[in-house]
C-alpha positions in Angstrom: 42.6 122.9 -32.6 39.6 120.8 -33.6 40.3 117.1 -34.2 38.0 115.2 -36.7 38.0 111.5 -37.0 38.3 109.8 -40.3 35.5 107.3 -41.2 36.8 103.8 -40.4 36.4 101.1 -43.0 33.1 99.1 -43.1 31.1 101.5 -40.9 28.0 103.5 -41.5 28.7 106.3 -39.0 30.2 109.5 -40.2 33.0 109.5 -37.7 32.5 106.8 -35.1 32.6 103.0 -35.3 30.9 100.8 -32.6 32.7 97.6 -31.9 31.5 95.6 -28.9 31.9 98.3 -26.3 35.7 98.5 -26.9 37.6 101.7 -27.6 40.1 101.0 -30.4 42.7 103.2 -32.0 45.6 102.8 -34.3 48.9 104.5 -33.5 51.3 104.3 -36.4 54.6 106.2 -36.6 54.7 107.7 -33.1 58.4 108.8 -33.2 58.9 112.5 -32.3 60.6 113.1 -35.7 57.3 112.5 -37.4 55.2 115.5 -38.3 52.0 113.5 -38.5 50.9 110.8 -36.0 48.0 108.6 -35.5 46.4 108.8 -32.0 43.4 107.8 -30.0 40.9 110.4 -28.8 38.7 109.2 -25.9 35.0 109.4 -26.6 33.3 111.8 -24.3 30.0 111.1 -22.6 28.6 107.7 -21.6 30.9 104.7 -21.7 28.2 102.7 -23.5 28.3 102.4 -27.3 31.6 104.3 -27.4 34.4 103.9 -29.9 36.9 106.1 -31.7 38.0 106.5 -35.2 41.5 106.7 -36.6 42.9 110.2 -36.0 45.6 112.0 -38.0 46.9 114.9 -35.9 49.8 117.2 -35.7 52.7 115.9 -33.7 52.6 118.7 -31.2 49.0 117.7 -30.2 49.9 114.0 -30.1 47.6 112.0 -27.9 45.5 114.8 -26.6 48.3 116.3 -24.6 46.2 119.2 -23.4 44.2 116.8 -21.2 45.5 116.0 -17.7 44.6 113.7 -14.8 42.2 115.3 -12.3 41.0 118.0 -14.7 38.2 117.8 -17.3 36.2 114.7 -18.1 37.0 111.6 -20.0 33.5 110.4 -19.5 30.3 110.9 -17.6 30.7 111.5 -13.9 27.2 111.3 -12.4 27.6 111.2 -8.6 25.0 109.8 -6.3 25.8 112.3 -3.5 27.8 115.4 -2.8 31.6 115.2 -3.1 31.7 116.7 0.4 30.4 113.4 1.8 33.5 111.5 0.7 37.2 111.6 1.7 39.8 112.0 -1.0 42.3 109.2 -1.2 45.5 109.6 -3.3 48.6 107.4 -3.5 51.2 105.8 -5.8 53.2 102.7 -6.2 56.9 103.1 -7.0 58.3 101.6 -10.1 60.4 98.4 -9.9 63.8 99.0 -11.4 66.8 97.5 -9.7 68.6 94.8 -11.6 72.3 94.4 -10.9 73.4 90.8 -11.8 75.8 90.7 -14.8 74.2 89.2 -17.9 76.3 86.9 -20.1 75.0 86.9 -23.7 74.3 83.6 -25.5 75.5 85.0 -28.8 72.0 84.8 -30.4 69.3 86.4 -28.4 71.7 88.5 -26.4 74.9 89.6 -28.1 78.3 88.9 -26.6 79.9 91.5 -28.9 78.8 93.7 -31.8 78.2 92.3 -35.3 81.5 91.4 -37.0 80.0 91.4 -40.6 79.9 95.2 -40.9 76.2 95.5 -40.1 75.1 98.8 -38.4 71.8 100.3 -37.5 68.8 98.9 -35.7 69.2 95.2 -36.2 67.5 91.8 -35.8 63.9 93.1 -35.2 61.6 90.9 -33.2 57.8 91.0 -32.8 56.3 91.5 -29.3 52.8 91.8 -27.8 52.7 94.3 -25.0 49.8 95.1 -22.7 49.6 97.6 -19.8 46.4 98.0 -17.8 44.6 99.2 -14.7 41.7 97.3 -13.0 39.5 98.3 -10.1 37.1 96.1 -8.2 34.5 98.0 -6.1 34.5 97.3 -2.3 31.7 99.8 -1.8 30.6 103.1 -3.4 33.3 105.3 -4.7 33.3 108.2 -7.2 35.5 110.4 -9.4 38.1 107.7 -9.8 41.3 108.6 -11.6 44.3 106.3 -12.2 47.4 106.1 -14.4 50.3 103.9 -15.2 53.2 104.1 -17.6 52.6 103.5 -21.3 55.4 102.9 -23.8 55.9 105.2 -26.8 57.7 104.6 -30.1 61.5 105.1 -30.4 63.9 104.4 -33.2 64.6 100.9 -31.8 61.0 100.4 -30.8 58.3 100.5 -33.5 54.6 100.5 -32.6 52.9 98.4 -35.3 49.4 98.4 -33.8 47.6 99.8 -30.8 44.2 99.8 -29.1 42.7 100.5 -25.7 39.9 98.2 -24.3 37.7 99.7 -21.5 35.1 98.4 -19.1 33.0 100.9 -17.1 35.3 103.8 -17.7 37.0 106.1 -20.2 40.7 105.9 -21.0 43.3 107.5 -23.2 47.0 107.5 -23.9 48.4 110.8 -22.5 51.7 112.0 -23.7 53.6 113.9 -21.0 56.6 114.9 -23.0 58.6 113.7 -26.0 59.7 110.4 -24.4 57.1 109.6 -21.7 53.4 108.8 -21.6 50.8 107.2 -19.4 47.6 105.3 -19.7 45.0 107.5 -18.0 41.7 106.1 -16.7 38.6 107.9 -15.3 35.4 106.4 -13.9 32.6 108.5 -12.6 31.5 106.0 -10.0 31.9 102.4 -9.0 29.6 100.1 -6.9 30.5 97.1 -4.7 31.5 94.2 -6.8 31.7 96.2 -10.0 34.9 95.9 -12.1 36.3 98.8 -14.0 39.3 98.4 -16.3 41.4 99.9 -19.1 43.9 97.8 -21.0 46.2 99.2 -23.7 47.4 96.6 -26.2 50.4 97.0 -28.5 52.1 95.1 -31.2 55.7 96.1 -31.5 58.9 95.4 -33.3 62.0 95.7 -31.0 65.5 95.9 -32.4 69.1 95.7 -31.1 71.1 98.9 -31.5 74.5 99.0 -33.0 75.3 102.1 -35.1 79.1 101.7 -35.1 79.8 104.8 -33.0 83.3 105.6 -31.8 85.2 108.7 -30.6 85.9 109.6 -34.2 82.2 109.9 -34.9 81.9 113.1 -32.9 83.8 116.3 -32.7 85.4 117.7 -29.6 83.3 120.9 -30.0 79.8 120.0 -29.0 78.3 123.5 -29.5 74.6 123.0 -30.3 73.5 123.9 -33.8 71.4 127.0 -34.2 67.7 126.7 -33.7 65.9 126.0 -36.9 63.3 128.5 -37.9 60.0 127.7 -39.5 59.0 129.5 -42.7 55.9 131.6 -42.7 53.9 129.0 -44.7 56.3 126.1 -44.1 55.7 122.9 -42.1 56.8 122.6 -38.5 60.5 121.9 -38.0 62.1 119.8 -35.4 64.6 121.3 -32.9 67.8 119.4 -33.2 69.2 120.6 -29.9 69.0 118.4 -26.8 66.5 119.4 -24.2 67.5 121.3 -21.1 65.9 118.5 -19.1 69.0 116.4 -20.0 71.5 118.9 -18.7 70.2 119.9 -15.3 69.1 118.4 -12.0 66.1 116.1 -11.9 64.3 114.2 -9.1 66.9 112.0 -7.4 69.7 113.3 -9.6 71.0 116.5 -8.1 74.0 118.4 -9.5 74.2 120.5 -6.4 75.4 117.9 -3.9 78.9 118.2 -2.5 79.7 114.6 -3.1 79.0 114.9 -6.8 81.0 118.1 -7.2 84.0 116.6 -5.5 83.9 113.5 -7.6 83.4 115.5 -10.8 86.4 117.6 -10.0 88.5 114.5 -9.2 87.6 112.8 -12.5 87.7 115.9 -14.6 85.3 117.6 -16.9 87.6 118.7 -19.7 88.3 116.7 -22.9 86.5 114.9 -25.6 83.0 113.9 -24.5 83.4 110.3 -25.6 86.5 110.0 -23.4 84.8 111.6 -20.5 81.8 109.4 -20.7 84.1 106.3 -20.9 85.9 107.5 -17.8 82.7 108.0 -15.8 81.4 104.6 -17.0 84.6 102.9 -15.9 84.4 104.6 -12.5 80.8 103.5 -11.9 81.6 99.9 -12.8 84.8 99.9 -10.6 83.5 101.7 -7.6 79.7 101.2 -7.1 79.0 97.8 -5.5 75.8 96.1 -6.7 73.2 96.1 -4.0 69.4 95.9 -4.8 66.9 98.1 -3.0 64.7 101.1 -3.2 66.2 104.0 -5.0 68.2 106.4 -2.8 70.0 109.2 -4.6 73.2 110.1 -6.4 74.6 111.5 -3.2 73.9 108.3 -1.3 75.4 106.1 -4.0 78.6 108.1 -4.2 79.0 108.4 -0.4 78.3 104.7 0.3 79.7 103.3 -2.9 76.8 101.0 -3.5 73.5 100.9 -5.4 71.5 99.0 -8.0 71.1 99.7 -11.8 69.1 102.9 -11.1 71.8 104.4 -8.8 74.6 103.4 -11.1 73.0 104.9 -14.2 72.0 108.0 -12.2 75.6 108.6 -11.0 76.8 108.2 -14.5 74.2 110.7 -15.8 75.0 113.2 -13.0 78.7 113.1 -13.9 78.0 113.6 -17.6 75.7 116.5 -16.9 78.2 118.1 -14.6 80.6 118.0 -17.6 78.0 119.5 -19.9 77.2 116.3 -21.7 73.4 115.7 -22.2 72.4 112.4 -20.5 69.1 110.7 -19.6 67.8 107.6 -17.9 66.3 104.7 -19.9 63.7 102.5 -18.0 62.9 99.0 -19.1 61.1 96.3 -17.0 63.0 96.0 -13.7 66.1 97.7 -15.1 67.7 101.0 -16.1 70.6 102.2 -18.2 71.7 105.6 -19.5 72.0 107.4 -22.8 74.3 110.3 -23.7 73.6 112.9 -26.3 76.3 113.9 -28.8 76.3 115.8 -32.1 78.1 114.3 -35.0 80.3 116.3 -37.5 77.2 117.4 -39.4 75.5 118.7 -36.3 73.0 115.8 -36.2 72.1 114.7 -32.6 72.4 111.1 -31.5 71.4 109.3 -28.3 73.9 106.7 -27.5 73.2 103.8 -25.0 75.6 103.3 -22.1 75.0 100.3 -19.8 76.4 100.6 -16.2 74.8 97.5 -14.7 73.8 94.0 -15.8 74.9 94.5 -19.4 78.3 96.2 -19.8 77.9 97.6 -23.3 79.3 101.0 -24.1 77.7 102.7 -27.1 75.4 99.8 -28.2 72.6 97.6 -27.0 72.6 93.8 -27.8 69.2 92.8 -26.4 65.5 93.3 -27.1 63.9 95.2 -24.2 60.7 97.2 -24.2 61.5 100.8 -23.3 58.9 102.1 -20.8 60.2 105.6 -20.5 63.2 107.7 -21.5 64.3 110.7 -19.4 64.2 111.2 -15.7 62.1 114.4 -15.2 58.4 114.1 -16.1 56.0 116.8 -15.0 52.6 115.6 -13.9 50.2 118.5 -14.1 47.5 116.9 -11.9 50.0 116.4 -9.1 51.8 119.6 -9.7 55.2 118.0 -9.4 58.0 116.3 -11.5 58.8 112.7 -11.0 61.8 110.6 -12.1 59.9 107.5 -13.3 56.1 107.3 -14.0 54.6 105.4 -11.1 51.2 103.7 -10.7 49.0 106.5 -9.4 45.4 106.7 -8.2 42.8 109.1 -6.7 39.2 108.6 -5.7 36.5 109.5 -3.2 34.6 107.1 -1.0 35.3 103.4 -0.3 38.7 102.3 -1.4 38.4 99.8 -4.3 40.9 96.9 -4.9 43.4 98.1 -7.4 45.5 96.1 -9.8 48.1 97.4 -12.2 49.3 94.9 -14.9 51.8 94.7 -17.7 53.0 91.9 -19.9 55.7 91.7 -22.6 55.3 88.6 -24.8 57.7 87.7 -27.7 56.2 86.3 -30.8 57.7 83.8 -33.2 58.8 85.1 -36.6 56.9 82.2 -38.2 54.1 79.8 -37.3 55.4 77.2 -34.9 58.8 78.9 -34.5 60.6 79.7 -31.3 59.7 83.1 -30.0 62.8 83.2 -27.9 63.3 84.8 -24.4 62.1 88.1 -23.3 58.7 87.5 -21.6 58.1 89.9 -18.8 55.2 90.2 -16.4 54.4 92.8 -13.8 52.9 91.3 -10.7 50.2 92.8 -8.4 53.0 93.8 -6.0 54.6 95.9 -8.8 57.6 93.6 -9.1 58.5 92.2 -12.5 59.2 88.5 -13.4 61.0 87.3 -16.4 60.6 84.0 -18.4 60.9 82.5 -21.8 58.8 82.9 -24.8 56.0 80.6 -23.8 52.8 82.1 -22.3 52.3 81.2 -18.7 55.7 79.7 -18.2 57.1 79.9 -14.7 59.5 82.7 -14.4 62.0 84.3 -12.1 63.1 87.8 -11.3 65.0 89.8 -14.0 68.7 89.1 -13.7 
């Protein structure tokens, strides 16, 4: 499919707008239910005088999904010498996601209980600025530099209001990996000693709390998926209302084949109403998995040793649900995880329902504003020919290793000039760890509790 840029306002070019060496794009309405989406297309060729227009594209081609790290070109790749003269370096930095300390809501910014006035839906939206970026500083000559980091998408509780990518000495794009996961992808043909190369994605978002008033009575016992919807010969694309197979089988670090999981699943039972089963699994995790922070292990290890952090707890819950035939997936926010289960209502409409098995203890709702980095726990990376659980910070290059920095900030904004932006500031350090603070820029912060 050929993509053609619309002419941006106040420009003389037919399809490109030059703006101080920055690549800009607007992404509006990114949710997978949208048929049309706005996306950024990286400008090919030299990184000087480059910009993109506003693109209206089909959802299935959203964010140039045919591209992949390590194949093709985002920009020029003029090499000073043969690739055979250089050694290929490749590596990754694991995501930070292991909060366990229980959080007590203040009743305002973080709910203690659901609304008592009958309000349901995605409530109390707040504005946030979010940036995610990659920066290299040359320590010597290096070539064919690829790097990636996680990039948030839009969900029902997370609206993207504005989006742009700023680059220096490289090309970059937002690459959608599946319906619920994406990465910022950078490519630079070469880098010299002392040269700085960077790509920074900047968002403006509205985040909402989630209370849709679900209960057992909202869903039937029979969870047979609805029939696949067929597209008419000349009709528009139709969405598949059935839950993905990725949410029912094993995934990296969440194996359904382990003896420990099978024995626990048989002990707790897999028959009954899915809401009751999910509540039973939720209670078991809270009552039996002791909170211990550390690098992610596995569902098998967490069940056998009865300990783990938020990622192990959510993963055990997800594995139990999947073993009972209940679709379930991981939700990743800065330094924390929870789970979602998928249930069909009485009209056959699918719903993803949040279940919190660490830090927050909410079942069926979310009473806090958190930036969702990724949903799902099985993401296939074509360039690496493997599936991963959470999108890590990845790099590859030839020659002298540059200094690498991966950054991300989440900054709440006041609803009115001079107002209190409230808590929710997050910052990803060079070590990959996250810190948390109040709403003021630059305020000292502590680790996510």
